[in-house]
C-alpha positions as CSV (number, residue, x, y, z in Angstrom):
1,M,0.0,0.0,0.0
2,K,2.8,2.4,0.9
3,K,4.7,1.5,-2.3
4,R,1.6,2.3,-4.4
5,L,1.1,5.6,-2.7
6,I,4.8,6.5,-3.4
7,Y,4.3,5.5,-7.1
8,F,1.1,7.6,-7.3
9,L,2.7,10.6,-5.8
10,S,5.8,10.3,-8.0
11,C,3.4,10.1,-11.0
12,Q,1.7,13.3,-9.9
13,V,5.1,15.0,-9.5
14,V,6.0,14.0,-13.0
15,I,2.7,15.5,-14.2
16,F,3.4,18.8,-12.4
17,V,7.0,18.9,-13.8
18,L,5.7,18.3,-17.3
19,M,3.0,20.9,-16.8
20,L,5.6,23.4,-15.9
21,T,7.9,22.4,-18.7
22,V,5.2,22.4,-21.5
23,Y,2.7,25.0,-20.4
24,K,4.9,27.2,-18.1
25,N,2.0,27.6,-15.6
26,F,-0.2,25.8,-13.1
27,Q,-3.8,25.8,-14.4
28,L,-6.5,23.2,-14.1
29,V,-6.7,22.8,-17.9
30,S,-3.0,22.1,-18.2
31,Y,-3.2,19.6,-15.3
32,I,-6.1,17.8,-17.1
33,N,-4.2,17.7,-20.3
34,M,-0.9,16.4,-18.8
35,S,-2.6,13.9,-16.5
36,F,-4.4,12.5,-19.6
37,F,-1.2,12.1,-21.5
38,V,0.7,10.6,-18.6
39,G,-2.1,8.4,-17.3
40,G,-3.0,7.3,-20.8
41,T,0.6,6.4,-21.6
42,I,1.0,4.4,-18.4
43,T,-2.3,2.6,-18.9
44,F,-1.3,1.8,-22.5
45,V,2.0,0.4,-21.5
46,G,0.3,-1.7,-18.8
47,L,-2.3,-3.1,-21.2
48,M,0.4,-3.9,-23.8
49,T,2.3,-5.7,-21.1
50,Y,-0.8,-7.6,-20.2
51,V,-1.4,-8.6,-23.9
52,V,2.2,-9.7,-24.5
53,A,2.5,-11.5,-21.1
54,G,-0.7,-13.4,-21.8
55,G,0.8,-15.2,-24.8
56,F,-1.0,-13.4,-27.6
57,F,2.1,-13.0,-29.7
58,D,3.7,-16.3,-28.9
59,F,2.1,-18.2,-31.8
60,F,3.1,-15.4,-34.3
61,T,6.6,-15.3,-33.0
62,E,7.0,-19.1,-33.1
63,S,5.6,-19.4,-36.7
64,T,7.7,-16.5,-37.9
65,R,10.9,-18.1,-36.5
66,K,10.0,-21.4,-38.2
67,V,9.5,-19.7,-41.6
68,F,12.3,-17.2,-41.7
69,T,15.1,-19.0,-39.9
70,P,17.7,-20.7,-42.1
71,K,18.0,-24.4,-41.7
72,H,21.4,-24.3,-40.1
73,M,20.1,-22.0,-37.3
74,K,16.9,-23.9,-36.4
75,S,18.2,-25.3,-33.1
76,E,19.2,-21.8,-32.0
77,A,15.8,-20.4,-32.9
78,K,14.1,-23.1,-30.8
79,Q,16.1,-22.0,-27.8
80,M,15.0,-18.4,-28.0
81,R,12.5,-17.2,-25.4
82,L,9.0,-16.3,-26.3
83,P,7.6,-12.8,-25.7
84,S,5.4,-14.0,-22.8
85,E,8.5,-15.3,-21.1
86,V,10.3,-12.0,-21.5
87,F,7.5,-9.9,-20.1
88,S,7.0,-11.8,-16.8
89,F,6.7,-8.8,-14.5
90,P,3.3,-7.9,-13.0
91,H,1.1,-5.7,-15.1
92,K,-1.7,-5.0,-12.7
93,P,0.2,-2.3,-10.7
94,I,1.1,-0.5,-13.9
95,I,-2.5,-0.5,-15.1
96,A,-3.7,0.6,-11.6
97,L,-1.3,3.5,-11.6
98,G,-2.4,4.7,-15.0
99,L,-6.1,4.3,-14.1
100,S,-5.6,6.2,-10.8
101,S,-4.0,9.1,-12.7
102,L,-6.9,9.1,-15.2
103,F,-9.3,9.0,-12.3
104,C,-7.6,12.2,-10.9
105,M,-8.0,13.7,-14.4
106,C,-11.7,12.9,-14.4
107,L,-12.1,14.5,-11.0
108,A,-10.3,17.6,-12.2
109,L,-12.5,17.6,-15.3
110,F,-15.6,17.3,-13.2
111,F,-14.5,20.2,-11.1
112,Y,-13.6,22.3,-14.1
113,Y,-17.0,21.8,-15.7
114,S,-19.0,22.3,-12.5
115,Y,-17.8,25.9,-12.2
């Protein structure tokens, strides 16, 4: 729980630093824009990790290796790891971090349109 809070706060710090760098001010609209970009990017990376770790690209990789590998290198190609074996780290915390940033963006958006 403490680790997730640290990741969330560091993500918010990155959003504020990017806000200062790109927009040169602290406004609600610039926070909404930056949190959308940062939260969307983190969520996209988490979802892509989920897809690759789930084994979606394993069949494609295996068949591509069979077709395009020369005969004298077939044994080396069989020993290569599949993408689902390479991406073995947990994807749920990454998705949760991105979605929490997007949730903060939605709260700020609601606050912006309510006034």
